[in-house]
C-alpha positions in Angstrom: 0.0 0.0 0.0 2.8 2.5 0.9 4.5 1.6 -2.4 1.4 2.7 -4.4 1.3 6.0 -2.5 4.9 6.6 -3.1 4.5 6.0 -6.9 1.4 8.2 -6.9 3.1 11.1 -5.2 6.5 10.7 -7.0 5.3 10.2 -10.5 1.6 10.7 -11.2 0.8 13.9 -9.3 3.8 15.8 -10.8 2.6 14.8 -14.3 -0.9 16.0 -13.5 0.4 19.3 -12.2 2.7 19.8 -15.2 -0.3 19.0 -17.5 -2.5 21.6 -15.8 0.3 24.2 -15.8 1.0 23.6 -19.5 -2.7 23.9 -20.4 -2.9 27.1 -18.4 0.1 28.6 -20.2 -1.5 27.7 -23.6 -4.8 29.3 -22.6 -3.0 32.5 -21.4 -1.0 32.7 -24.6 -4.2 32.3 -26.7 -6.0 35.1 -24.6 -3.0 37.3 -25.0 -3.0 36.8 -28.8 -6.7 37.6 -28.9 -6.2 40.8 -26.9 -3.4 41.9 -29.2 -5.7 41.3 -32.2 -8.5 43.3 -30.6 -6.0 46.1 -29.9 -4.8 46.0 -33.5 -8.4 46.2 -34.7 -9.1 49.1 -32.4 -6.1 51.0 -33.7 -7.1 50.3 -37.3 -10.6 51.6 -36.7 -9.3 54.7 -35.1 -6.9 55.3 -38.0 -9.8 54.9 -40.5 -11.8 57.5 -38.5 -8.9 59.9 -38.6 -8.5 59.4 -42.4 -12.2 60.2 -42.9 -12.0 63.4 -40.8 -8.9 64.4 -42.7 -10.7 64.0 -46.0 -13.5 66.2 -44.8 -11.1 68.9 -43.6 -9.3 68.8 -47.0 -12.6 69.2 -48.8 -13.4 72.2 -46.6 -10.1 73.9 -47.0 -10.0 73.4 -50.8 -13.6 74.6 -51.3 -13.6 78.1 -52.8 -16.2 79.4 -50.3 -13.9 78.7 -47.4 -10.6 80.0 -48.6 -9.3 82.4 -45.9 -7.1 84.4 -48.3 -10.1 85.7 -50.2 -11.9 86.7 -46.9 -8.8 88.5 -45.6 -8.3 90.3 -49.0 -11.9 91.4 -48.9 -11.5 92.9 -45.4 -8.3 94.8 -46.5 -10.0 96.5 -49.4 -11.4 99.9 -48.5 -15.1 100.2 -48.4 -16.6 102.0 -51.4 -18.9 104.9 -50.5 -21.9 105.6 -52.6 -21.7 109.0 -54.3 
């Protein structure tokens, strides 16, 4: 009976613990990879949003109605008085 207990504690239990630990490490690595993928997706989504905003700003700046130089030039010209 003692021989069986010695074999159990010396060989079987360490193998079980190593198996549990290895499985845990694999699960943690998988979760870490998924987290990294979600972070990458979040950054890609944010980048796309910034690109869309930049396109809108470029459209506003290049639109003839919003050019600041014309507005400043019109303010610099003296006002014409009616005769």
